[in-house]
mmCIF file as gemmi writes it, N, C-alpha and C atoms, coordinates in Angstrom:
data_model
loop_
_atom_site.group_PDB
_atom_site.id
_atom_site.type_symbol
_atom_site.label_atom_id
_atom_site.label_alt_id
_atom_site.label_comp_id
_atom_site.label_asym_id
_atom_site.label_entity_id
_atom_site.label_seq_id
_atom_site.pdbx_PDB_ins_code
_atom_site.Cartn_x
_atom_site.Cartn_y
_atom_site.Cartn_z
_atom_site.occupancy
_atom_site.B_iso_or_equiv
_atom_site.pdbx_formal_charge
_atom_site.auth_seq_id
_atom_site.auth_asym_id
_atom_site.pdbx_PDB_model_num
ATOM 1 N N . MET Axp A 1 ? 60.075 9.612 -16.618 1 0 ? 1 A 1
ATOM 2 C CA . MET Axp A 1 ? 58.952 9.009 -16.712 1 0 ? 1 A 1
ATOM 3 C C . MET Axp A 1 ? 58.642 8.095 -15.542 1 0 ? 1 A 1
ATOM 4 N N . SER Axp A 2 ? 57.505 8.167 -15.048 1 0 ? 2 A 1
ATOM 5 C CA . SER Axp A 2 ? 57.225 7.297 -13.915 1 0 ? 2 A 1
ATOM 6 C C . SER Axp A 2 ? 56.351 5.948 -14.266 1 0 ? 2 A 1
ATOM 7 N N . ASP Axp A 3 ? 56.66 4.95 -13.458 1 0 ? 3 A 1
ATOM 8 C CA . ASP Axp A 3 ? 55.914 3.804 -13.662 1 0 ? 3 A 1
ATOM 9 C C . ASP Axp A 3 ? 54.81 3.664 -12.696 1 0 ? 3 A 1
ATOM 10 N N . THR Axp A 4 ? 54.126 4.727 -12.217 1 0 ? 4 A 1
ATOM 11 C CA . THR Axp A 4 ? 53.063 4.766 -11.228 1 0 ? 4 A 1
ATOM 12 C C . THR Axp A 4 ? 51.803 4.424 -12.195 1 0 ? 4 A 1
ATOM 13 N N . ILE Axp A 5 ? 51.01 3.608 -11.461 1 0 ? 5 A 1
ATOM 14 C CA . ILE Axp A 5 ? 49.697 3.019 -12.01 1 0 ? 5 A 1
ATOM 15 C C . ILE Axp A 5 ? 48.645 3.674 -11.103 1 0 ? 5 A 1
ATOM 16 N N . LEU Axp A 6 ? 47.638 4.317 -11.466 1 0 ? 6 A 1
ATOM 17 C CA . LEU Axp A 6 ? 46.74 4.825 -11.07 1 0 ? 6 A 1
ATOM 18 C C . LEU Axp A 6 ? 45.299 3.935 -11.117 1 0 ? 6 A 1
ATOM 19 N N . LYS Axp A 7 ? 44.79 3.78 -9.992 1 0 ? 7 A 1
ATOM 20 C CA . LYS Axp A 7 ? 43.605 2.991 -9.963 1 0 ? 7 A 1
ATOM 21 C C . LYS Axp A 7 ? 42.55 4.025 -9.455 1 0 ? 7 A 1
ATOM 22 N N . GLU Axp A 8 ? 41.343 3.867 -10.399 1 0 ? 8 A 1
ATOM 23 C CA . GLU Axp A 8 ? 40.188 4.513 -9.865 1 0 ? 8 A 1
ATOM 24 C C . GLU Axp A 8 ? 39.248 3.864 -8.816 1 0 ? 8 A 1
ATOM 25 N N . LYS Axp A 9 ? 38.949 4.406 -7.912 1 0 ? 9 A 1
ATOM 26 C CA . LYS Axp A 9 ? 38.061 3.74 -6.962 1 0 ? 9 A 1
ATOM 27 C C . LYS Axp A 9 ? 36.754 4.306 -7.164 1 0 ? 9 A 1
ATOM 28 N N . THR Axp A 10 ? 35.883 3.252 -7.419 1 0 ? 10 A 1
ATOM 29 C CA . THR Axp A 10 ? 34.54 3.547 -7.77 1 0 ? 10 A 1
ATOM 30 C C . THR Axp A 10 ? 33.621 2.847 -6.555 1 0 ? 10 A 1
ATOM 31 N N . THR Axp A 11 ? 32.59 3.446 -6.281 1 0 ? 11 A 1
ATOM 32 C CA . THR Axp A 11 ? 31.683 3.079 -5.096 1 0 ? 11 A 1
ATOM 33 C C . THR Axp A 11 ? 30.245 3.089 -5.78 1 0 ? 11 A 1
ATOM 34 N N . ASN Axp A 12 ? 29.415 2.085 -5.619 1 0 ? 12 A 1
ATOM 35 C CA . ASN Axp A 12 ? 28.25 2.034 -6.243 1 0 ? 12 A 1
ATOM 36 C C . ASN Axp A 12 ? 27.371 2.293 -5.015 1 0 ? 12 A 1
ATOM 37 N N . LYS Axp A 13 ? 26.585 3.208 -5.187 1 0 ? 13 A 1
ATOM 38 C CA . LYS Axp A 13 ? 25.481 3.561 -4.134 1 0 ? 13 A 1
ATOM 39 C C . LYS Axp A 13 ? 24.221 2.84 -4.634 1 0 ? 13 A 1
ATOM 40 N N . VAL Axp A 14 ? 23.674 2.063 -3.876 1 0 ? 14 A 1
ATOM 41 C CA . VAL Axp A 14 ? 22.344 1.524 -4.03 1 0 ? 14 A 1
ATOM 42 C C . VAL Axp A 14 ? 21.233 2.198 -3.286 1 0 ? 14 A 1
ATOM 43 N N . GLN Axp A 15 ? 20.462 2.692 -3.946 1 0 ? 15 A 1
ATOM 44 C CA . GLN Axp A 15 ? 19.2 3.55 -3.398 1 0 ? 15 A 1
ATOM 45 C C . GLN Axp A 15 ? 18.078 2.604 -3.127 1 0 ? 15 A 1
ATOM 46 N N . VAL Axp A 16 ? 17.702 2.477 -2.011 1 0 ? 16 A 1
ATOM 47 C CA . VAL Axp A 16 ? 16.354 1.735 -1.549 1 0 ? 16 A 1
ATOM 48 C C . VAL Axp A 16 ? 15.182 2.535 -2.326 1 0 ? 16 A 1
ATOM 49 N N . PRO Axp A 17 ? 14.344 1.683 -2.957 1 0 ? 17 A 1
ATOM 50 C CA . PRO Axp A 17 ? 13.353 2.558 -3.749 1 0 ? 17 A 1
ATOM 51 C C . PRO Axp A 17 ? 12.29 2.913 -2.557 1 0 ? 17 A 1
ATOM 52 N N . LYS Axp A 18 ? 11.73 4.18 -2.713 1 0 ? 18 A 1
ATOM 53 C CA . LYS Axp A 18 ? 10.698 4.789 -1.882 1 0 ? 18 A 1
ATOM 54 C C . LYS Axp A 18 ? 9.445 3.666 -1.781 1 0 ? 18 A 1
ATOM 55 N N . MET Axp A 19 ? 8.981 3.666 -0.417 1 0 ? 19 A 1
ATOM 56 C CA . MET Axp A 19 ? 7.841 2.758 -0.281 1 0 ? 19 A 1
ATOM 57 C C . MET Axp A 19 ? 6.623 3.614 -0.218 1 0 ? 19 A 1
ATOM 58 N N . TYR Axp A 20 ? 5.493 3.219 -0.28 1 0 ? 20 A 1
ATOM 59 C CA . TYR Axp A 20 ? 4.221 3.808 -0.531 1 0 ? 20 A 1
ATOM 60 C C . TYR Axp A 20 ? 3.144 3.175 0.481 1 0 ? 20 A 1
ATOM 61 N N . LYS Axp A 21 ? 2.395 3.982 1.177 1 0 ? 21 A 1
ATOM 62 C CA . LYS Axp A 21 ? 1.262 3.587 1.947 1 0 ? 21 A 1
ATOM 63 C C . LYS Axp A 21 ? -0.035 3.416 1.093 1 0 ? 21 A 1
ATOM 64 N N . VAL Axp A 22 ? -0.647 2.277 1.282 1 0 ? 22 A 1
ATOM 65 C CA . VAL Axp A 22 ? -1.932 2.377 0.564 1 0 ? 22 A 1
ATOM 66 C C . VAL Axp A 22 ? -2.962 2.633 1.707 1 0 ? 22 A 1
ATOM 67 N N . ILE Axp A 23 ? -3.761 3.597 1.583 1 0 ? 23 A 1
ATOM 68 C CA . ILE Axp A 23 ? -4.742 4.178 2.549 1 0 ? 23 A 1
ATOM 69 C C . ILE Axp A 23 ? -6.115 3.894 2.159 1 0 ? 23 A 1
ATOM 70 N N . LEU Axp A 24 ? -6.926 3.306 2.89 1 0 ? 24 A 1
ATOM 71 C CA . LEU Axp A 24 ? -8.367 3.012 2.785 1 0 ? 24 A 1
ATOM 72 C C . LEU Axp A 24 ? -9.035 4.316 3.481 1 0 ? 24 A 1
ATOM 73 N N . LEU Axp A 25 ? -9.884 4.859 2.569 1 0 ? 25 A 1
ATOM 74 C CA . LEU Axp A 25 ? -10.659 6.034 3.281 1 0 ? 25 A 1
ATOM 75 C C . LEU Axp A 25 ? -12.302 5.616 3.369 1 0 ? 25 A 1
ATOM 76 N N . ASN Axp A 26 ? -12.649 6.3 4.671 1 0 ? 26 A 1
ATOM 77 C CA . ASN Axp A 26 ? -13.932 5.905 5.098 1 0 ? 26 A 1
ATOM 78 C C . ASN Axp A 26 ? -15.111 6.541 4.159 1 0 ? 26 A 1
ATOM 79 N N . ASP Axp A 27 ? -16.149 5.99 4.127 1 0 ? 27 A 1
ATOM 80 C CA . ASP Axp A 27 ? -17.444 6.442 3.519 1 0 ? 27 A 1
ATOM 81 C C . ASP Axp A 27 ? -18.655 5.73 4.299 1 0 ? 27 A 1
ATOM 82 N N . ASP Axp A 28 ? -19.799 6.402 3.801 1 0 ? 28 A 1
ATOM 83 C CA . ASP Axp A 28 ? -20.955 5.818 4.623 1 0 ? 28 A 1
ATOM 84 C C . ASP Axp A 28 ? -21.731 4.708 3.93 1 0 ? 28 A 1
ATOM 85 N N . TYR Axp A 29 ? -21.051 4.118 2.854 1 0 ? 29 A 1
ATOM 86 C CA . TYR Axp A 29 ? -21.837 2.953 2.134 1 0 ? 29 A 1
ATOM 87 C C . TYR Axp A 29 ? -21.154 1.883 2.101 1 0 ? 29 A 1
ATOM 88 N N . THR Axp A 30 ? -19.763 1.814 1.985 1 0 ? 30 A 1
ATOM 89 C CA . THR Axp A 30 ? -18.922 0.577 2.066 1 0 ? 30 A 1
ATOM 90 C C . THR Axp A 30 ? -19.22 -0.245 3.35 1 0 ? 30 A 1
ATOM 91 N N . THR Axp A 31 ? -19.57 -1.469 3.321 1 0 ? 31 A 1
ATOM 92 C CA . THR Axp A 31 ? -19.759 -2.294 4.552 1 0 ? 31 A 1
ATOM 93 C C . THR Axp A 31 ? -18.362 -2.766 5.23 1 0 ? 31 A 1
ATOM 94 N N . MET Axp A 32 ? -18.39 -2.776 6.559 1 0 ? 32 A 1
ATOM 95 C CA . MET Axp A 32 ? -17.296 -3.157 7.271 1 0 ? 32 A 1
ATOM 96 C C . MET Axp A 32 ? -16.866 -4.667 6.717 1 0 ? 32 A 1
ATOM 97 N N . ASP Axp A 33 ? -17.781 -5.604 6.326 1 0 ? 33 A 1
ATOM 98 C CA . ASP Axp A 33 ? -17.532 -6.904 6.102 1 0 ? 33 A 1
ATOM 99 C C . ASP Axp A 33 ? -16.679 -6.901 4.738 1 0 ? 33 A 1
ATOM 100 N N . PHE Axp A 34 ? -17.096 -5.874 3.8 1 0 ? 34 A 1
ATOM 101 C CA . PHE Axp A 34 ? -16.296 -5.822 2.5 1 0 ? 34 A 1
ATOM 102 C C . PHE Axp A 34 ? -14.965 -5.423 2.818 1 0 ? 34 A 1
ATOM 103 N N . VAL Axp A 35 ? -14.748 -4.245 3.694 1 0 ? 35 A 1
ATOM 104 C CA . VAL Axp A 35 ? -13.436 -3.773 3.919 1 0 ? 35 A 1
ATOM 105 C C . VAL Axp A 35 ? -12.462 -4.974 4.531 1 0 ? 35 A 1
ATOM 106 N N . ILE Axp A 36 ? -12.907 -5.609 5.384 1 0 ? 36 A 1
ATOM 107 C CA . ILE Axp A 36 ? -12.368 -6.904 6.015 1 0 ? 36 A 1
ATOM 108 C C . ILE Axp A 36 ? -12.054 -7.906 4.97 1 0 ? 36 A 1
ATOM 109 N N . GLU Axp A 37 ? -12.941 -8.158 4.096 1 0 ? 37 A 1
ATOM 110 C CA . GLU Axp A 37 ? -12.76 -9.078 2.934 1 0 ? 37 A 1
ATOM 111 C C . GLU Axp A 37 ? -11.373 -8.633 2.09 1 0 ? 37 A 1
ATOM 112 N N . ILE Axp A 38 ? -11.471 -7.49 1.588 1 0 ? 38 A 1
ATOM 113 C CA . ILE Axp A 38 ? -10.351 -6.932 0.831 1 0 ? 38 A 1
ATOM 114 C C . ILE Axp A 38 ? -9.155 -7.051 1.576 1 0 ? 38 A 1
ATOM 115 N N . LEU Axp A 39 ? -9.147 -6.598 2.969 1 0 ? 39 A 1
ATOM 116 C CA . LEU Axp A 39 ? -7.829 -6.509 3.63 1 0 ? 39 A 1
ATOM 117 C C . LEU Axp A 39 ? -7.304 -7.997 3.865 1 0 ? 39 A 1
ATOM 118 N N . THR Axp A 40 ? -8.072 -9.015 3.913 1 0 ? 40 A 1
ATOM 119 C CA . THR Axp A 40 ? -7.566 -10.336 4.076 1 0 ? 40 A 1
ATOM 120 C C . THR Axp A 40 ? -7.221 -10.836 2.682 1 0 ? 40 A 1
ATOM 121 N N . ASN Axp A 41 ? -8.195 -10.575 1.726 1 0 ? 41 A 1
ATOM 122 C CA . ASN Axp A 41 ? -7.846 -11.359 0.343 1 0 ? 41 A 1
ATOM 123 C C . ASN Axp A 41 ? -6.799 -10.538 -0.54 1 0 ? 41 A 1
ATOM 124 N N . VAL Axp A 42 ? -6.865 -9.178 -0.64 1 0 ? 42 A 1
ATOM 125 C CA . VAL Axp A 42 ? -5.974 -8.438 -1.421 1 0 ? 42 A 1
ATOM 126 C C . VAL Axp A 42 ? -4.655 -8.047 -0.571 1 0 ? 42 A 1
ATOM 127 N N . PHE Axp A 43 ? -4.727 -7.57 0.598 1 0 ? 43 A 1
ATOM 128 C CA . PHE Axp A 43 ? -3.596 -7.26 1.45 1 0 ? 43 A 1
ATOM 129 C C . PHE Axp A 43 ? -3.069 -8.299 2.219 1 0 ? 43 A 1
ATOM 130 N N . ASN Axp A 44 ? -3.598 -9.387 2.111 1 0 ? 44 A 1
ATOM 131 C CA . ASN Axp A 44 ? -3.161 -10.625 3.155 1 0 ? 44 A 1
ATOM 132 C C . ASN Axp A 44 ? -2.95 -10.259 4.506 1 0 ? 44 A 1
ATOM 133 N N . LYS Axp A 45 ? -3.923 -9.786 5.021 1 0 ? 45 A 1
ATOM 134 C CA . LYS Axp A 45 ? -3.946 -9.463 6.373 1 0 ? 45 A 1
ATOM 135 C C . LYS Axp A 45 ? -4.72 -10.601 7.281 1 0 ? 45 A 1
ATOM 136 N N . ASN Axp A 46 ? -4.357 -11.007 8.368 1 0 ? 46 A 1
ATOM 137 C CA . ASN Axp A 46 ? -5.227 -11.993 9.221 1 0 ? 46 A 1
ATOM 138 C C . ASN Axp A 46 ? -6.436 -11.254 9.571 1 0 ? 46 A 1
ATOM 139 N N . GLU Axp A 47 ? -7.305 -12.148 10.066 1 0 ? 47 A 1
ATOM 140 C CA . GLU Axp A 47 ? -8.646 -11.501 10.561 1 0 ? 47 A 1
ATOM 141 C C . GLU Axp A 47 ? -8.511 -10.383 11.679 1 0 ? 47 A 1
ATOM 142 N N . ALA Axp A 48 ? -7.594 -10.619 12.488 1 0 ? 48 A 1
ATOM 143 C CA . ALA Axp A 48 ? -7.43 -9.674 13.58 1 0 ? 48 A 1
ATOM 144 C C . ALA Axp A 48 ? -6.79 -8.301 13.109 1 0 ? 48 A 1
ATOM 145 N N . GLU Axp A 49 ? -5.864 -8.555 12.183 1 0 ? 49 A 1
ATOM 146 C CA . GLU Axp A 49 ? -5.281 -7.215 11.637 1 0 ? 49 A 1
ATOM 147 C C . GLU Axp A 49 ? -6.292 -6.487 10.822 1 0 ? 49 A 1
ATOM 148 N N . ALA Axp A 50 ? -7.102 -7.263 9.974 1 0 ? 50 A 1
ATOM 149 C CA . ALA Axp A 50 ? -8.123 -6.75 9.286 1 0 ? 50 A 1
ATOM 150 C C . ALA Axp A 50 ? -9.089 -5.837 9.979 1 0 ? 50 A 1
ATOM 151 N N . ILE Axp A 51 ? -9.672 -6.466 11.048 1 0 ? 51 A 1
ATOM 152 C CA . ILE Axp A 51 ? -10.626 -5.766 11.906 1 0 ? 51 A 1
ATOM 153 C C . ILE Axp A 51 ? -10.086 -4.721 12.606 1 0 ? 51 A 1
ATOM 154 N N . MET Axp A 52 ? -8.798 -4.675 12.991 1 0 ? 52 A 1
ATOM 155 C CA . MET Axp A 52 ? -8.149 -3.414 13.598 1 0 ? 52 A 1
ATOM 156 C C . MET Axp A 52 ? -8.013 -2.264 12.587 1 0 ? 52 A 1
ATOM 157 N N . ILE Axp A 53 ? -7.585 -2.585 11.327 1 0 ? 53 A 1
ATOM 158 C CA . ILE Axp A 53 ? -7.412 -1.498 10.094 1 0 ? 53 A 1
ATOM 159 C C . ILE Axp A 53 ? -8.948 -1.002 9.849 1 0 ? 53 A 1
ATOM 160 N N . MET Axp A 54 ? -9.771 -2.01 9.756 1 0 ? 54 A 1
ATOM 161 C CA . MET Axp A 54 ? -11.167 -1.656 9.549 1 0 ? 54 A 1
ATOM 162 C C . MET Axp A 54 ? -11.762 -0.653 10.458 1 0 ? 54 A 1
ATOM 163 N N . LEU Axp A 55 ? -11.475 -0.798 11.736 1 0 ? 55 A 1
ATOM 164 C CA . LEU Axp A 55 ? -11.96 0.035 12.791 1 0 ? 55 A 1
ATOM 165 C C . LEU Axp A 55 ? -11.16 1.326 12.748 1 0 ? 55 A 1
ATOM 166 N N . SER Axp A 56 ? -10.041 1.312 12.349 1 0 ? 56 A 1
ATOM 167 C CA . SER Axp A 56 ? -9.346 2.703 12.27 1 0 ? 56 A 1
ATOM 168 C C . SER Axp A 56 ? -9.86 3.479 10.995 1 0 ? 56 A 1
ATOM 169 N N . VAL Axp A 57 ? -10.318 2.846 9.921 1 0 ? 57 A 1
ATOM 170 C CA . VAL Axp A 57 ? -10.995 3.44 8.827 1 0 ? 57 A 1
ATOM 171 C C . VAL Axp A 57 ? -12.32 4.037 9.348 1 0 ? 57 A 1
ATOM 172 N N . HIS Axp A 58 ? -13.076 3.243 10.114 1 0 ? 58 A 1
ATOM 173 C CA . HIS Axp A 58 ? -14.326 3.622 10.535 1 0 ? 58 A 1
ATOM 174 C C . HIS Axp A 58 ? -14.254 4.753 11.626 1 0 ? 58 A 1
ATOM 175 N N . ARG Axp A 59 ? -13.305 4.684 12.368 1 0 ? 59 A 1
ATOM 176 C CA . ARG Axp A 59 ? -13.39 5.682 13.443 1 0 ? 59 A 1
ATOM 177 C C . ARG Axp A 59 ? -12.601 6.848 13.082 1 0 ? 59 A 1
ATOM 178 N N . GLN Axp A 60 ? -11.507 6.865 12.381 1 0 ? 60 A 1
ATOM 179 C CA . GLN Axp A 60 ? -10.427 7.945 12.288 1 0 ? 60 A 1
ATOM 180 C C . GLN Axp A 60 ? -10.665 8.394 10.685 1 0 ? 60 A 1
ATOM 181 N N . GLY Axp A 61 ? -11.263 7.681 9.977 1 0 ? 61 A 1
ATOM 182 C CA . GLY Axp A 61 ? -11.663 8.12 8.544 1 0 ? 61 A 1
ATOM 183 C C . GLY Axp A 61 ? -10.607 7.575 7.574 1 0 ? 61 A 1
ATOM 184 N N . LYS Axp A 62 ? -9.75 6.833 8.102 1 0 ? 62 A 1
ATOM 185 C CA . LYS Axp A 62 ? -8.714 6.281 7.162 1 0 ? 62 A 1
ATOM 186 C C . LYS Axp A 62 ? -7.859 5.257 7.817 1 0 ? 62 A 1
ATOM 187 N N . GLY Axp A 63 ? -7.381 4.422 7.108 1 0 ? 63 A 1
ATOM 188 C CA . GLY Axp A 63 ? -6.43 3.367 7.715 1 0 ? 63 A 1
ATOM 189 C C . GLY Axp A 63 ? -5.318 2.71 6.634 1 0 ? 63 A 1
ATOM 190 N N . VAL Axp A 64 ? -4.168 2.324 7.042 1 0 ? 64 A 1
ATOM 191 C CA . VAL Axp A 64 ? -3.285 1.949 6.205 1 0 ? 64 A 1
ATOM 192 C C . VAL Axp A 64 ? -3.417 0.479 6.065 1 0 ? 64 A 1
ATOM 193 N N . ALA Axp A 65 ? -3.606 0.122 4.7 1 0 ? 65 A 1
ATOM 194 C CA . ALA Axp A 65 ? -3.794 -1.248 4.389 1 0 ? 65 A 1
ATOM 195 C C . ALA Axp A 65 ? -2.474 -1.919 4.294 1 0 ? 65 A 1
ATOM 196 N N . GLY Axp A 66 ? -1.338 -1.216 3.889 1 0 ? 66 A 1
ATOM 197 C CA . GLY Axp A 66 ? -0.124 -1.967 3.713 1 0 ? 66 A 1
ATOM 198 C C . GLY Axp A 66 ? 0.846 -1.001 3.219 1 0 ? 66 A 1
ATOM 199 N N . ILE Axp A 67 ? 2.011 -1.275 3.072 1 0 ? 67 A 1
ATOM 200 C CA . ILE Axp A 67 ? 3.071 -0.413 2.612 1 0 ? 67 A 1
ATOM 201 C C . ILE Axp A 67 ? 3.876 -1.282 1.587 1 0 ? 67 A 1
ATOM 202 N N . TYR Axp A 68 ? 4.013 -0.781 0.17 1 0 ? 68 A 1
ATOM 203 C CA . TYR Axp A 68 ? 4.597 -1.505 -0.727 1 0 ? 68 A 1
ATOM 204 C C . TYR Axp A 68 ? 5.361 -0.589 -1.682 1 0 ? 68 A 1
ATOM 205 N N . SER Axp A 69 ? 6.082 -1.33 -2.679 1 0 ? 69 A 1
ATOM 206 C CA . SER Axp A 69 ? 6.745 -0.337 -3.716 1 0 ? 69 A 1
ATOM 207 C C . SER Axp A 69 ? 5.606 0.353 -4.593 1 0 ? 69 A 1
ATOM 208 N N . LEU Axp A 70 ? 6.04 1.437 -5.228 1 0 ? 70 A 1
ATOM 209 C CA . LEU Axp A 70 ? 4.967 1.97 -5.922 1 0 ? 70 A 1
ATOM 210 C C . LEU Axp A 70 ? 4.048 1.078 -7.077 1 0 ? 70 A 1
ATOM 211 N N . ASP Axp A 71 ? 4.737 0.286 -7.819 1 0 ? 71 A 1
ATOM 212 C CA . ASP Axp A 71 ? 3.962 -0.528 -8.736 1 0 ? 71 A 1
ATOM 213 C C . ASP Axp A 71 ? 3.145 -1.569 -8.06 1 0 ? 71 A 1
ATOM 214 N N . ILE Axp A 72 ? 3.46 -2.104 -6.998 1 0 ? 72 A 1
ATOM 215 C CA . ILE Axp A 72 ? 2.643 -3.115 -6.249 1 0 ? 72 A 1
ATOM 216 C C . ILE Axp A 72 ? 1.45 -2.273 -5.612 1 0 ? 72 A 1
ATOM 217 N N . ALA Axp A 73 ? 1.743 -1.158 -4.983 1 0 ? 73 A 1
ATOM 218 C CA . ALA Axp A 73 ? 0.825 -0.308 -4.359 1 0 ? 73 A 1
ATOM 219 C C . ALA Axp A 73 ? -0.34 0.095 -5.349 1 0 ? 73 A 1
ATOM 220 N N . GLN Axp A 74 ? 0.131 0.534 -6.567 1 0 ? 74 A 1
ATOM 221 C CA . GLN Axp A 74 ? -0.938 0.904 -7.626 1 0 ? 74 A 1
ATOM 222 C C . GLN Axp A 74 ? -1.737 -0.306 -8.011 1 0 ? 74 A 1
ATOM 223 N N . THR Axp A 75 ? -1.047 -1.454 -8.234 1 0 ? 75 A 1
ATOM 224 C CA . THR Axp A 75 ? -1.831 -2.663 -8.53 1 0 ? 75 A 1
ATOM 225 C C . THR Axp A 75 ? -2.75 -3.102 -7.496 1 0 ? 75 A 1
ATOM 226 N N . LYS Axp A 76 ? -2.512 -2.996 -6.403 1 0 ? 76 A 1
ATOM 227 C CA . LYS Axp A 76 ? -3.408 -3.288 -5.311 1 0 ? 76 A 1
ATOM 228 C C . LYS Axp A 76 ? -4.676 -2.24 -5.191 1 0 ? 76 A 1
ATOM 229 N N . VAL Axp A 77 ? -4.407 -1.093 -5.49 1 0 ? 77 A 1
ATOM 230 C CA . VAL Axp A 77 ? -5.353 -0.108 -5.451 1 0 ? 77 A 1
ATOM 231 C C . VAL Axp A 77 ? -6.367 -0.382 -6.75 1 0 ? 77 A 1
ATOM 232 N N . LYS Axp A 78 ? -5.787 -0.841 -7.845 1 0 ? 78 A 1
ATOM 233 C CA . LYS Axp A 78 ? -6.685 -0.945 -8.913 1 0 ? 78 A 1
ATOM 234 C C . LYS Axp A 78 ? -7.543 -2.163 -8.684 1 0 ? 78 A 1
ATOM 235 N N . ILE Axp A 79 ? -6.939 -3.389 -8.376 1 0 ? 79 A 1
ATOM 236 C CA . ILE Axp A 79 ? -7.636 -4.556 -7.778 1 0 ? 79 A 1
ATOM 237 C C . ILE Axp A 79 ? -8.844 -4.098 -6.857 1 0 ? 79 A 1
ATOM 238 N N . VAL Axp A 80 ? -8.524 -3.371 -5.679 1 0 ? 80 A 1
ATOM 239 C CA . VAL Axp A 80 ? -9.655 -2.99 -4.754 1 0 ? 80 A 1
ATOM 240 C C . VAL Axp A 80 ? -10.795 -2.264 -5.272 1 0 ? 80 A 1
ATOM 241 N N . LYS Axp A 81 ? -10.146 -1.268 -6.27 1 0 ? 81 A 1
ATOM 242 C CA . LYS Axp A 81 ? -11.313 -0.408 -6.772 1 0 ? 81 A 1
ATOM 243 C C . LYS Axp A 81 ? -12.223 -1.065 -7.583 1 0 ? 81 A 1
ATOM 244 N N . ASP Axp A 82 ? -11.658 -1.949 -8.556 1 0 ? 82 A 1
ATOM 245 C CA . ASP Axp A 82 ? -12.383 -2.928 -9.389 1 0 ? 82 A 1
ATOM 246 C C . ASP Axp A 82 ? -13.422 -3.811 -8.657 1 0 ? 82 A 1
ATOM 247 N N . MET Axp A 83 ? -12.912 -4.357 -7.482 1 0 ? 83 A 1
ATOM 248 C CA . MET Axp A 83 ? -13.727 -5.374 -6.634 1 0 ? 83 A 1
ATOM 249 C C . MET Axp A 83 ? -14.83 -4.445 -5.996 1 0 ? 83 A 1
ATOM 250 N N . ALA Axp A 84 ? -14.504 -3.109 -5.534 1 0 ? 84 A 1
ATOM 251 C CA . ALA Axp A 84 ? -15.501 -2.332 -4.92 1 0 ? 84 A 1
ATOM 252 C C . ALA Axp A 84 ? -16.642 -2.053 -5.936 1 0 ? 84 A 1
ATOM 253 N N . ARG Axp A 85 ? -16.319 -1.558 -7.272 1 0 ? 85 A 1
ATOM 254 C CA . ARG Axp A 85 ? -17.218 -1.205 -8.148 1 0 ? 85 A 1
ATOM 255 C C . ARG Axp A 85 ? -18.09 -2.501 -8.431 1 0 ? 85 A 1
ATOM 256 N N . GLU Axp A 86 ? -17.594 -3.671 -8.662 1 0 ? 86 A 1
ATOM 257 C CA . GLU Axp A 86 ? -18.151 -4.81 -8.857 1 0 ? 86 A 1
ATOM 258 C C . GLU Axp A 86 ? -19.268 -5.244 -7.81 1 0 ? 86 A 1
ATOM 259 N N . HIS Axp A 87 ? -18.936 -4.78 -6.585 1 0 ? 87 A 1
ATOM 260 C CA . HIS Axp A 87 ? -19.883 -5.06 -5.427 1 0 ? 87 A 1
ATOM 261 C C . HIS Axp A 87 ? -20.841 -3.914 -5.108 1 0 ? 87 A 1
ATOM 262 N N . GLY Axp A 88 ? -20.744 -2.747 -6.01 1 0 ? 88 A 1
ATOM 263 C CA . GLY Axp A 88 ? -21.422 -1.479 -5.655 1 0 ? 88 A 1
ATOM 264 C C . GLY Axp A 88 ? -21.051 -0.637 -4.582 1 0 ? 88 A 1
ATOM 265 N N . HIS Axp A 89 ? -19.721 -0.827 -4.233 1 0 ? 89 A 1
ATOM 266 C CA . HIS Axp A 89 ? -19.193 0.149 -3.203 1 0 ? 89 A 1
ATOM 267 C C . HIS Axp A 89 ? -18.422 1.376 -3.644 1 0 ? 89 A 1
ATOM 268 N N . PRO Axp A 90 ? -18.593 2.607 -3.037 1 0 ? 90 A 1
ATOM 269 C CA . PRO Axp A 90 ? -17.778 3.774 -3.476 1 0 ? 90 A 1
ATOM 270 C C . PRO Axp A 90 ? -16.363 3.776 -2.771 1 0 ? 90 A 1
ATOM 271 N N . LEU Axp A 91 ? -15.851 2.745 -2.326 1 0 ? 91 A 1
ATOM 272 C CA . LEU Axp A 91 ? -14.718 2.724 -1.63 1 0 ? 91 A 1
ATOM 273 C C . LEU Axp A 91 ? -13.563 3.438 -2.36 1 0 ? 91 A 1
ATOM 274 N N . GLN Axp A 92 ? -12.955 4.312 -1.659 1 0 ? 92 A 1
ATOM 275 C CA . GLN Axp A 92 ? -11.735 5.11 -2.231 1 0 ? 92 A 1
ATOM 276 C C . GLN Axp A 92 ? -10.484 4.794 -1.452 1 0 ? 92 A 1
ATOM 277 N N . LEU Axp A 93 ? -9.212 4.811 -2.281 1 0 ? 93 A 1
ATOM 278 C CA . LEU Axp A 93 ? -8.101 4.527 -1.528 1 0 ? 93 A 1
ATOM 279 C C . LEU Axp A 93 ? -7.126 5.449 -2.353 1 0 ? 93 A 1
ATOM 280 N N . THR Axp A 94 ? -6.037 5.777 -1.385 1 0 ? 94 A 1
ATOM 281 C CA . THR Axp A 94 ? -4.923 6.792 -1.839 1 0 ? 94 A 1
ATOM 282 C C . THR Axp A 94 ? -3.615 6.091 -1.519 1 0 ? 94 A 1
ATOM 283 N N . ILE Axp A 95 ? -2.636 6.687 -2.214 1 0 ? 95 A 1
ATOM 284 C CA . ILE Axp A 95 ? -1.192 6.202 -2.093 1 0 ? 95 A 1
ATOM 285 C C . ILE Axp A 95 ? -0.48 7.413 -1.618 1 0 ? 95 A 1
ATOM 286 N N . GLU Axp A 96 ? 0.249 7.197 -0.537 1 0 ? 96 A 1
ATOM 287 C CA . GLU Axp A 96 ? 1.205 8.242 0.088 1 0 ? 96 A 1
ATOM 288 C C . GLU Axp A 96 ? 2.624 7.762 0.216 1 0 ? 96 A 1
ATOM 289 N N . VAL Axp A 97 ? 3.643 8.622 0.028 1 0 ? 97 A 1
ATOM 290 C CA . VAL Axp A 97 ? 4.87 8.17 0.213 1 0 ? 97 A 1
ATOM 291 C C . VAL Axp A 97 ? 5.166 7.81 1.762 1 0 ? 97 A 1
ATOM 292 N N . GLU Axp A 98 ? 5.798 6.744 2.133 1 0 ? 98 A 1
ATOM 293 C CA . GLU Axp A 98 ? 6.204 6.39 3.403 1 0 ? 98 A 1
ATOM 294 C C . GLU Axp A 98 ? 6.976 7.299 4.023 1 0 ? 98 A 1
């Protein structure tokens, strides 16, 4: 009989959660000022960043408002859609995996 003690080696792999881009889509009705307002108030961008993102939306048809975990991205999309409807804007957003 042997007095050998076996130890199990365990390793915990921590997976970093996927991140998601919140993307604003261009339309012909939502004002540039409103887009800047949501970028500063909801996505916490400074004015210069907000203007750059707004111009990207205007010129290229879309712009990344921010990158978040899925639950935060979904919450921000809901907040913005509610604000847009309140102000009569048809602003659309999408969420894409980073």
